[in-house]
C-alpha positions in Angstrom: -17.2 90.3 -28.6 -15.6 87.1 -30.3 -16.5 85.6 -33.3 -16.6 81.5 -33.0 -15.8 79.5 -35.6 -17.3 76.1 -35.6 -15.7 72.4 -37.5 -18.2 73.0 -39.7 -17.6 76.4 -41.2 -13.9 75.2 -41.2 -14.7 72.5 -43.3 -16.7 74.7 -45.8 -13.6 77.6 -46.0 -11.4 74.7 -46.7 -13.5 73.3 -49.2 -13.6 76.9 -51.0 -10.1 76.9 -50.6 -9.6 73.8 -52.4 -11.9 75.1 -55.1 -9.9 78.2 -55.7 -6.5 76.6 -55.8 -7.8 73.8 -58.4 -8.6 76.6 -60.5 -5.3 78.2 -60.8 -3.1 76.6 -63.7 0.4 76.4 -61.4 -0.3 74.3 -58.3 2.2 74.0 -55.6 4.1 71.1 -55.4 3.9 71.0 -51.3 2.1 72.8 -48.9 3.6 74.6 -45.2 1.3 75.3 -42.4 2.5 78.2 -40.3 2.9 77.1 -36.6 0.4 76.8 -34.8 -2.4 78.2 -36.5 -1.6 76.9 -40.0 -1.2 73.7 -39.5 -4.7 72.0 -39.0 -5.9 73.9 -42.4 -2.5 72.9 -44.1 -3.1 69.5 -43.1 -6.6 69.5 -44.5 -5.6 71.1 -47.5 -2.7 68.4 -48.2 -5.3 65.6 -47.9 -7.9 67.2 -49.9 -5.3 67.9 -52.6 -3.2 65.1 -52.3 -0.1 67.8 -52.0 2.8 67.0 -49.5 2.9 68.9 -46.0 6.5 70.1 -45.6 8.4 71.1 -42.8 10.1 74.1 -44.6 8.9 75.7 -47.6 10.6 76.6 -50.8 9.5 79.3 -53.3 6.6 76.9 -54.8 5.1 75.9 -51.6 1.9 76.7 -50.5 2.1 78.6 -47.4 -1.3 78.1 -45.0 -2.5 80.0 -41.8 -5.7 80.0 -40.0 -5.9 83.7 -40.4 -4.6 87.1 -42.3 -5.2 89.4 -39.4 -3.1 92.2 -39.4 -1.1 90.6 -42.2 2.6 90.8 -40.3 2.9 86.8 -40.3 2.2 86.4 -43.9 4.4 89.7 -44.7 7.3 87.1 -43.6 6.8 85.0 -46.8 7.1 85.8 -50.2 5.3 82.3 -51.2 1.7 82.1 -52.1 -0.3 82.1 -49.4 -3.7 80.3 -48.3 -5.9 81.2 -45.2 -9.3 80.5 -43.5 -9.9 84.0 -43.0 -8.9 87.2 -44.5 -9.5 90.5 -42.8 -9.6 93.3 -45.0 -7.2 95.4 -42.6 -4.5 92.6 -43.3 -1.5 94.6 -45.0 -1.1 91.1 -47.0 -3.9 90.0 -49.3 -3.6 86.0 -49.5 -3.4 84.1 -52.7 -6.6 82.3 -51.6 -9.1 82.8 -48.4 -12.2 81.1 -47.3 -13.7 84.0 -45.8 -13.2 87.6 -45.8 -14.4 89.3 -42.6 -14.5 93.2 -42.4 -14.9 93.2 -38.4 -11.9 93.7 -36.2 -13.6 91.2 -33.4 -11.7 88.2 -32.4 -11.9 84.9 -34.2 -11.8 81.7 -32.4 -11.2 78.7 -34.2 -12.7 75.4 -32.7 -9.2 73.7 -32.2 -8.3 77.0 -29.9 -9.0 77.1 -26.1 -11.4 79.9 -25.7 -10.2 81.7 -22.3 
């Protein structure tokens, strides 16, 4: 069984990420969205925070993805990271997350085609 995430839920998770990021004293000068899933939340964060979106991350860039599922994608980055959903089974704990999930069910985001 799959978990379908609505646009409203995405908005709420982005707002939670914005809240967490604003609480940090060392804000990143840029945001990088991991293609494909991380691009939409990265653009949303870029607009909310007024931080530019870049095509290539530097060491201080905030790396954004939609989910830390296994953690293998985020594992390749050493920068701070933000995800909409963090599964506790992930090998990487992101710096910021909008929601924590204990389930291993498949997550379907509103921009994905559910086949």
